[in-house]
N, C-alpha and C positions, 0 to 999 in steps of 0.2 A: 201693266207690264206682264201680267200673268197670262194674257192672251192678246198678244201685241197686234194692234191695228193702227199704229201711228202713221205709217206711210201707205201709199196706194197698193203695195204688194199685199198688205193685210195677211201676213204669214201665220198669225195666231200663235207664235212661239211663246212659251213661258220664259221670259227673259230674266227671271230670277235664277233660272237653272241653265237654260241653253241660249246660244246666240240665235238671233233672228235672221231673216233674209239679208239683213244689213251686215251680218258677220260679227256682231258684237252683242254682249249682254248689257253692259252698263257703259258709263262714260269711259272712253278710251282716247287718250291724248298722245299723239305722236311727236308733237313739237309745239312750243310756243315761243314767240320771238317778235322783235320789231321788224316788220316786213316792209321793204322799200318799194314793192312793185304793184301796189293797188292804184286805182284811178286817183288823179289829183284831187278830185272833189272829196274823197274820203280822207286822204292824208296829204295835205299840201306840203308838209315837211318830210314826207316819206318815212313816217313812223307809225305804220298801222300795227296795232297790237294783235297779231294773228295767232289764233289757236287752231291748230290742225287736228281735227278729230279723226279717229280711225273708224272704218266701216262706212258703208254707203249702200242704199237699196237700189240705186239706178245702175251702177256698174257699167259704164261705157267701156267698150273694148279699147278705145283710144285714150283712156284716162291718163292724164299727166301726173297724177298722184296715185298711180296704180297700187303701190305697196300699201297705201293708206286705205283706199277704197276696198281692197280685198282683205283688210284687217290683218295684214302681215306685220304692221307696225303699230305701236301704241301701248301705253301703260294704263291699266284700269285705275281710276281714281273715284273718289266720292264727291258729291256736290260741294261740300265744305272746302275740299282741296281745290276745286275749280274756282270757287270764290276767291281763294288765296292767290290763284294765278291772275285773276282780274286785278287784284291789288298790286301784285308784283309788276305787271305790265304798265299800269298807271304810274307807279313810282319810277319806272324806267323811262317815262316820257311818251308813252303811247298816246296817239291822237284819237284812237278809238279802240274798242274791243271788237275784233273781227272774228266771228264764229264761223269757221270754215267747215262746211258740210254738217250742219246741226240737225237735219230733219228727223233723224232716227233717235235723237236723244232729247227731244223737247222737254218732257217732264222733269228730267234731271237737271238740264240747263236752267229751266225756269226756277227750280229750287235753289240753284247756286246764285241766280240773279236776285232772288228774294233774300238771300243771306247778305249779299253785297251788291248794291246797285251802283255801277260805275259812274264816275263823274264826267265821263266822256261818252260820245255816242256809241251805242251798241249796234253792230252791223250783223244782219242775218244773211250770211253768204251761202246761198243755196243752189242746188242743182236745178231747182224749179219743180222737181218731181215730189210734190208734197200735197197734203190734204188741207183744205181750208179749216176743217175742224181742229186739226193739230195747230195750225197757225194762230187760231183764236186763243189758244191756251198760252202762247208765249207773246202775243202781240203787245200786251201792256208793258213789256220790258224792252221792246225793240224800237230803236229810233230810225234806223235806215235798213231797208230791205235791198239786198243785192242778189237777185236771182239770175241764173242763166235761163235763156230760152234757146234750147239747143236745136229743136226740130219743129217744123210744122207738119211734115209728112209722117203719118203712122208707119209707112213702109220703111222709111229711114230709121225711125226710132226703134222699130222692131229689129232691123238688121244690126244696128250698132249697140243696142242695149237689151234687146229682148222684151221691151216694154212698148207694145203697140199703142197703149193709152197715154203715152207721155204728154202729148199736146193737150189732151182733154184735161189732165190734172194741172199741168203747168199754166195753161191759160186761165183756169179758175183761180189758181194761186196768185197769178200776177194781177188779175182783176181785184182780188182782195188786198194785195199789197199796195196797189195804186191808190187806195183810199188814204194812205198816210200822207199828210200834207208835206209838200216839198219846201224845205227851208234851208237857205244858205246863210252863213254868218262868217264874215271875213274870209271868204273863199272856200270855206269848208262846209260840206253837207251835214246839217244837224238833224234833218228829218227827211223822210220821203222814200223814193224808190229809184234805183239805178239798175238798169237791165243790161246784162252782158249777152252777146251772141258770138260764139266761136264759129267762124266760117270754116267749113271743111272742104277738102278737095272734091271737085266734081259735084258740089252741092249748092252752087250759087242760086239756082232757081228756087230752092227751098229757103235760102236766106232772104230772098226778096219777099216771099210770103210771110216769113217771120217779121220783117220790118213793116209790112202792111198791117199786120195784127197789132204790133206795138204802137204804131201811129194812131190806131183807132181807139186804144184804151188808156194810154199813158197821159198824165197831166202834161200840159204844154211845156213846162219847164223841167221835166224829168230827164236826166241824162241817159244816153244810150252809149254803150261801149262796143265797138266793132273790133273783135279780136282777130289778129292775124297770126297768133302765136302757135297755131297747130304745128306740132312736131311729132313724127311717127314714134309712138311709144306704146306701152301697154301690151295688149294681146292682139296685134293687127296682122299677124302673118297670113291669115286667111282672107285678107281684104286688100287686094292689090291696089285699089284706088287710094288707100290710105298710106301708101308707102312713100309719099313725098309731101313736101310743104306746099303752100299755095303758090300759084303763079301770080305775077303782077297783074295780069289780065283778070283773073278771078277776083282778086281783092278790089281792083279798081271798079269792076262792075257793081259790086255790092256797095262800096263806098259812095260811088256816084249816085246810085239809086237812093241811098239814105239821105244824101244831100238834097236830092230833088224833092224828098218828102218834107224837108224843112224842120228836122229836129233842132231844137234850140241849143241843146248841148250834146255834141257828138264827139266821143273819143275814138281815135283811130290809133293804129300801131304801125311801126315801121317793119320792114321785112326782117330786120335784125332781131325782132322779138321771137322769131321761131328758132329758139336756141335752148338746148337743155341746160345751159348755165343759169337760166332764170328759175329753174326748179330747185326748191330748198334741198339742202343736204340733210337727210334725215338722221345721219350719224353724228352730226355736229352738236 
């Protein structure tokens, strides 16, 4: 942490003193709760034990958790306190421990997991922009990987995140995560990888390439989630193409292509999912 290289940005910050490119020094938690809106494979009873961390090194302009990714929200805590949050969520009935945006906090989260190993699956809910060296450090504690794969195109990644190398790192990370054996028990995913892809307006051709890649690397029984929930948020004023939700035609094109590829478990979303009401209330 004295010369941070946890994420692909490799900013070199001394995070004992200053925030890194992710915007935080240590563990920052904005909210933890029983979250009802994760995929059914993770929480069949809609009780995902979500922990929303502050900070992010990817920083998409359209981020739906913009206040968190820019570190405008969150309370700094120690690993021992995070372990206590795990226990609190389990006691509340959480079906998993859902670590939301953990990539820039891996050593400290690993410490918390060494203090208390939850009795429910631990989910690594990632932007996909992470290093395999960092993943190896926390892999012994993770049951289910749930990365995004946002872009195939370096040009799109650079336009919306400033990170032209997004696919380079995300593809390596997903190849690593895909080695986790996929296991379901009573309808709940206990081990493996579930990949999310958020379809963006005017970007369906890129989505098709994302799906081709996923089909080539994922285990046959690994779920894929095609997300239609894009809602104009964040810092999108300079991006006119992002000032609307998806059209029926855009979503149908990507969905039909995914079906043609034959993914064995494919989650889709209704048009109604593109609504700000699904975003957690950070003040609650």
